[in-house]
ROVEXMAR-894651 format. One record per residue (C-alpha): residue number from 1; z, y, x; residue in three letters. Coordinates in Angstrom, 1 decimal. Each point is the difference from the previous one (the first is absolute). Example, Ala and Ser with C-alpha at 12.3 -4.5 7.8 and 13.67 -1.06 7.14 Angstrom:
<sites>
  seq      pz      py      px  type
    1     7.8    -4.5    12.3   ALA
    2    -0.7     3.4     1.4   SER
</sites>
This chain:
<sites>
  seq      pz      py      px  type
    1   195.0    82.4   -38.7   MET
    2    -2.4     2.5    -2.5   THR
    3    -1.4    -0.5    -2.9   GLY
    4    -3.8    -0.1     0.8   THR
    5    -1.4    -2.4     2.9   SER
    6    -1.7     3.8     1.1   ILE
    7     3.1     1.4     0.5   GLY
    8     1.6    -3.2     1.2   HIS
    9    -2.9     0.0     2.9   ASN
   10     1.0     4.0     1.2   VAL
   11     3.5    -1.4     0.2   ASP
   12    -0.9    -2.5     2.7   LEU
   13    -2.7     2.1     1.5   ALA
   14     3.6     2.4     0.7   GLU
   15     1.7    -3.0     1.1   ARG
   16    -2.9    -1.0     2.6   ALA
   17     0.3     3.2     1.0   TYR
   18     3.9     0.6     0.5   ARG
   19    -0.8    -3.8     1.7   ILE
   20    -2.6     1.4     2.4   ARG
   21     2.3     3.0     0.4   ARG
   22     2.8    -1.8     1.5   HIS
   23    -1.8    -2.1     2.2   ALA
   24    -1.2     3.0     1.6   LEU
   25     3.3     1.6     0.4   ARG
   26     0.9    -3.7     1.8   MET
   27    -2.9    -0.4     2.4   ALA
   28     0.6     3.8     1.5   ALA
   29     3.3    -1.3     0.9   VAL
   30    -1.4    -2.3     2.4   GLN
   31    -3.8     2.1     0.1   GLY
   32    -2.1    -3.1    -0.5   GLN
   33    -0.1    -3.5    -1.8   GLY
   34    -1.8    -1.6    -2.5   TYR
   35    -0.2     3.4    -2.4   ILE
   36    -3.2    -1.3    -0.7   GLY
   37     0.7    -2.9    -1.9   GLN
   38     2.8     1.5    -1.6   ALA
   39    -2.4     2.7    -1.5   LEU
   40    -2.5    -2.4    -1.5   ASP
   41     2.6    -2.4    -1.9   ILE
   42     1.9     2.8    -1.4   ALA
   43    -1.4    -0.2    -3.4   ASP
   44     0.2    -4.0    -0.3   VAL
   45     3.9     0.2     1.2   LEU
   46     0.2     2.5    -2.6   ALA
   47    -1.4    -1.9    -2.6   VAL
   48     2.4    -2.9     1.3   ALA
   49     3.6     1.9    -0.1   TYR
   50    -0.9     2.2    -3.1   PHE
   51    -2.2    -2.1    -2.4   HIS
   52     0.3    -3.6     1.0   ALA
   53     3.2    -1.3     1.6   LEU
   54     3.3    -1.1    -1.6   SER
   55     3.0     1.4     2.7   PHE
   56     3.3     1.6     0.2   ARG
   57    -0.3     2.6     2.1   PRO
   58     3.8    -0.1     0.8   GLU
   59     0.1    -3.7     0.3   GLU
   60    -3.0    -1.0     1.8   PRO
   61     1.2    -3.5     0.1   GLU
   62     0.1    -0.7    -3.7   TRP
   63    -1.1    -3.4    -0.6   GLU
   64    -2.3     1.1    -3.1   GLY
   65    -2.0     2.1     2.0   ARG
   66    -3.9     0.0     0.7   ASP
   67    -0.5    -1.1     3.7   ARG
   68    -2.2     2.3     2.0   PHE
   69    -0.6    -1.6     3.5   LEU
   70    -2.0     2.6     2.6   LEU
   71    -1.8    -2.5     2.4   SER
   72    -1.2     2.4     2.3   ASN
   73     2.7     0.8     1.3   GLY
   74    -1.5     3.3     1.8   HIS
   75    -0.1     1.8    -3.9   TYR
   76     3.7    -0.2     0.4   ALA
   77    -0.7     4.2    -0.3   ILE
   78    -1.7    -0.5    -3.0   ALA
   79     3.1    -1.9    -1.6   LEU
   80     2.7     1.9     1.1   TYR
   81    -1.9     3.1    -1.5   ALA
   82     0.0    -1.8    -3.5   ALA
   83     3.5    -1.3     0.6   LEU
   84     1.5     3.6     0.4   ILE
   85    -1.9     1.5    -3.0   GLU
   86     0.8    -3.2    -1.6   ALA
   87     3.5     1.0     0.7   GLY
   88     1.1    -3.1     1.4   VAL
   89     0.3     2.1     3.6   ILE
   90     1.2     3.2     0.4   PRO
   91    -2.6     2.3     1.1   GLU
   92     1.9     1.7     2.4   ASP
   93    -0.2    -3.4     2.0   GLU
   94    -3.7     0.9     0.4   LEU
   95     0.9     2.2     3.3   GLU
   96     1.3    -3.3     1.7   SER
   97    -3.3    -2.1     0.0   TYR
   98    -0.8    -1.9     2.1   GLY
   99     3.4     1.7     2.3   SER
  100     2.7    -2.8     1.9   ASP
  101     2.2    -1.1    -3.0   ASP
  102    -2.2     1.0    -2.5   SER
  103     0.1    -2.0    -3.4   ARG
  104    -3.8     1.0     0.3   LEU
  105    -1.8    -1.8     3.0   PRO
  106    -3.5     0.4     0.2   MET
  107    -1.1    -3.5    -0.5   SER
  108     1.4    -1.3    -3.3   GLY
  109     3.6    -2.2     0.6   MET
  110     1.7    -1.0    -3.4   ALA
  111     3.4    -0.7     1.9   THR
  112     0.2     3.6     0.6   TYR
  113    -1.6     2.5    -3.1   THR
  114     0.9    -0.3    -3.5   PRO
  115    -2.9    -1.4    -2.3   GLY
  116    -1.7    -1.4     2.6   MET
  117    -0.5    -3.5    -0.8   GLU
  118    -1.5    -1.6     3.5   MET
  119    -0.2     0.9     3.1   SER
  120    -3.8     0.7     1.5   GLY
  121    -1.5     0.0     3.5   GLY
  122    -1.9    -2.6    -0.1   SER
  123    -2.7     0.3    -2.0   LEU
  124    -1.6    -2.6    -2.4   GLY
  125     3.5    -1.5    -1.4   LEU
  126     1.0     1.8    -3.0   GLY
  127    -2.5    -1.6    -2.9   LEU
  128     1.2    -3.8     1.6   ALA
  129     4.0     1.6    -0.6   LEU
  130    -1.0     1.2    -3.1   ALA
  131    -1.1    -3.2    -0.8   VAL
  132     3.1    -1.4     0.8   GLY
  133     2.0     2.7    -1.9   ARG
  134    -2.3    -1.2    -3.1   CYS
  135     1.3    -3.4     0.1   LEU
  136     3.8     0.7     0.7   GLY
  137    -0.1     2.3    -2.6   LEU
  138    -1.9    -2.6    -2.4   ARG
  139     2.8    -2.7     0.8   ARG
  140     3.2     2.4    -1.1   LYS
  141    -2.3     1.0    -3.6   GLY
  142    -0.3     3.5     0.9   SER
  143    -3.3     2.0    -1.4   ASP
  144    -0.3     2.2     2.3   ALA
  145    -3.2     1.6     2.0   PHE
  146    -0.3    -0.4     3.7   VAL
  147    -2.4     2.5     1.6   TYR
  148    -0.7     0.2     3.3   THR
  149    -2.7     2.1     2.0   LEU
  150    -2.1    -0.8     2.8   PHE
  151    -2.5     1.6     2.0   SER
  152    -3.7    -0.5     0.8   ASP
  153     0.5    -0.8     3.4   GLY
  154     2.3    -3.0    -0.7   GLU
  155    -3.2    -1.4    -2.1   LEU
  156    -0.4    -0.9     3.6   ASP
  157     3.1    -2.8     0.2   GLU
  158    -0.4    -3.3    -0.9   GLY
  159     3.6     0.2    -1.5   SER
  160    -1.2     1.9    -3.3   VAL
  161    -3.1    -2.5    -0.8   TRP
  162     2.3    -2.8     0.2   GLU
  163     2.9     2.3    -2.2   ALA
  164    -2.8     0.5    -2.6   ALA
  165    -1.1    -3.6    -0.5   MET
  166     4.1    -0.8    -0.3   GLY
  167     0.0     2.6    -3.0   ALA
  168    -2.7    -1.4    -1.5   ALA
  169     1.3    -3.4    -0.3   HIS
  170     3.0     1.1    -1.2   TRP
  171    -1.4     2.1    -2.3   LYS
  172     3.0     2.7     0.5   LEU
  173    -1.1     2.5    -3.0   ASP
  174     2.4     2.2     1.4   ARG
  175    -1.5     0.9     3.1   LEU
  176    -1.9     3.3     0.2   ILE
  177    -1.4     0.1     4.1   ALA
  178    -1.2     3.6     0.7   ILE
  179    -2.7     0.5     3.1   VAL
  180    -0.1     3.8     1.4   ASP
  181    -4.1     0.2     1.3   ILE
  182     0.1     2.8     1.4   ASN
  183    -2.6    -1.4     3.0   ARG
  184     1.9     1.2     3.2   GLN
  185     2.2    -2.2     2.3   GLN
  186     1.4     0.0     3.3   ALA
  187    -3.3    -1.6     1.5   ASP
  188    -2.5     2.2    -2.0   GLY
  189    -1.6     0.0    -3.5   PRO
  190     1.8    -3.0    -1.9   SER
  191    -3.1    -1.4    -1.5   GLY
  192    -2.3    -0.3     3.8   GLN
  193     3.7    -1.5     1.7   VAL
  194    -0.4    -2.9    -2.5   LEU
  195    -2.4    -0.2    -3.3   ALA
  196     1.7    -0.2    -2.8   PHE
  197    -2.2     0.6    -3.2   GLU
  198    -0.8    -1.0    -2.2   PRO
  199     3.9    -0.2    -0.7   LEU
  200     0.1     0.2    -4.0   GLU
  201    -2.3    -2.8     0.1   ALA
  202     1.9    -2.2     2.4   LYS
  203     3.9     0.5    -1.5   PHE
  204    -1.9    -0.6    -3.4   GLU
  205    -1.4    -3.4     1.9   ALA
  206     3.7    -1.0     0.9   PHE
  207     1.0     0.8    -3.8   GLY
  208     1.2     3.2     0.1   TRP
  209    -0.5     2.5    -3.0   HIS
  210    -1.4     3.2     2.1   VAL
  211    -0.6     3.7    -0.5   GLN
  212    -1.5     2.2     2.2   ARG
  213     1.4     3.9    -0.1   ILE
  214    -0.4     3.5     1.3   ASP
  215     3.6    -0.1     1.2   GLY
  216     0.0     3.9    -0.2   ASN
  217    -0.8     0.6    -3.0   ASP
  218     3.7    -0.1    -1.9   ILE
  219    -1.7    -1.3    -3.6   GLY
  220    -1.9    -3.0     1.3   ALA
  221     3.1    -1.1     1.7   VAL
  222     2.3     0.1    -2.5   ARG
  223    -2.4    -1.9    -2.4   ALA
  224    -0.2    -2.7     3.0   ALA
  225     3.4    -0.5    -0.2   PHE
  226     0.1    -0.1    -3.6   ASP
  227    -2.3    -2.2    -0.1   THR
  228     1.5    -2.5     2.9   ALA
  229     3.2    -0.1    -2.0   ARG
  230    -1.5    -0.8    -3.9   ALA
  231    -2.1    -2.9     1.4   LEU
  232     0.7    -3.1    -1.3   THR
  233    -1.8    -2.4     2.0   GLU
  234     2.0    -2.1     1.8   PRO
  235    -1.6     0.9     3.5   LYS
  236     1.4     2.7     2.8   PRO
  237    -1.3     3.9    -0.2   ARG
  238    -1.8     2.0     2.8   LEU
  239    -0.6     3.9    -0.2   ILE
  240    -2.7     1.1     2.5   ILE
  241     0.6     3.0     0.9   CYS
  242    -2.9     2.4     1.7   ASP
  243     1.7     3.3     1.2   THR
  244    -0.7     2.9     2.7   LEU
  245     2.0     0.2     3.1   MET
  246     2.1     3.1     0.5   CYS
  247    -0.7     1.0    -4.2   LYS
  248     1.2     3.3    -0.4   GLY
  249    -0.1     1.9     2.9   VAL
  250    -3.9     0.6     0.4   PRO
  251    -0.2     0.8     4.3   PHE
  252     2.1    -3.7     0.3   LEU
  253    -2.3    -1.4    -2.1   GLU
  254    -3.1     1.2     2.0   ALA
  255     1.3    -1.8     3.2   ARG
  256    -1.8    -2.7     1.1   GLU
  257     3.1    -2.1     1.2   LYS
  258     2.6    -0.3    -2.1   THR
  259     1.7    -3.3     0.1   HIS
  260     3.1     2.0     2.1   PHE
  261    -0.5     3.6     0.1   ILE
  262     2.0     2.3     2.5   ARG
  263     0.5     3.7    -1.9   VAL
  264     0.4     3.2     2.6   GLU
  265     3.1     2.0    -0.6   PRO
  266    -1.9     2.6    -1.8   ASP
  267    -1.8    -2.3    -2.3   GLU
  268     2.9    -1.1    -2.0   TRP
  269     0.4     3.0    -2.3   ASP
  270    -4.1     0.3    -0.2   LYS
  271     0.1    -3.7    -1.4   ALA
  272     3.3     1.0    -2.7   LEU
  273    -1.9     3.1    -0.9   ALA
  274    -3.3    -2.1    -0.6   ALA
  275     1.9    -2.5    -2.1   LEU
  276     1.8     3.0    -1.8   ASP
  277    -3.3     1.9    -1.1   ALA
  278    -1.4    -3.8    -1.5   GLY
  279     3.3    -0.8    -2.0   ARG
  280    -0.4    -0.9    -3.5   PRO
  281     0.0     3.1    -2.7   ARG
</sites>
């Protein structure tokens, strides 16, 4: 950790760049996948794993750790990239992504992957599971934080809103939820599939502390995590992150549909070169 906020932000930006690069290398193994989401959420994961979370890379199940629950299991490629960068998973395993007997399946599976706290696939469950984890840790007398990342498409699910009510009812002040607003889901633009705005007002009405930020601004993400952790109010915290799908690779950013991307074989090197050109200096 460097001595100034500016220096720290530069270091976190480098981590985000490396997370994006790991994800691109994994996606190239299959030639397709949820790379748009991995590129958009890399800044949030960099701040989470290299600034906010308490964990031990060599001991993924350490009881005192903060928990990070990936609700949107199709973002697994992004979390694997962060776990590789954090030293939880060896970097050479990324070549096995999505392959038979790999510890890195295309959707997150807690039984396979070190550092993966929940199995994803059916969307809308992460917040409810996070509520349960918080209640369990409270009974144990633990002061660990529980984080959960979910997507704007998951706001279509009633289970999210039930969990939001429960978290406020039980005053779960160790719960920090992060929602990725990238405005894409399988059926089209997320706000057109089912409108969810004004999102801040809705969660505030449910009894949450809410921040809304540019999820691709490292400084803003870091400040939001710090605020969420430092609050003394007995209520759960939400960080709404507005992000850009495929962030860091301009020719992919420009595509109209980026929920699930197929990249032509000759484009992977182009994507890596574009990412490298924007590497933090």
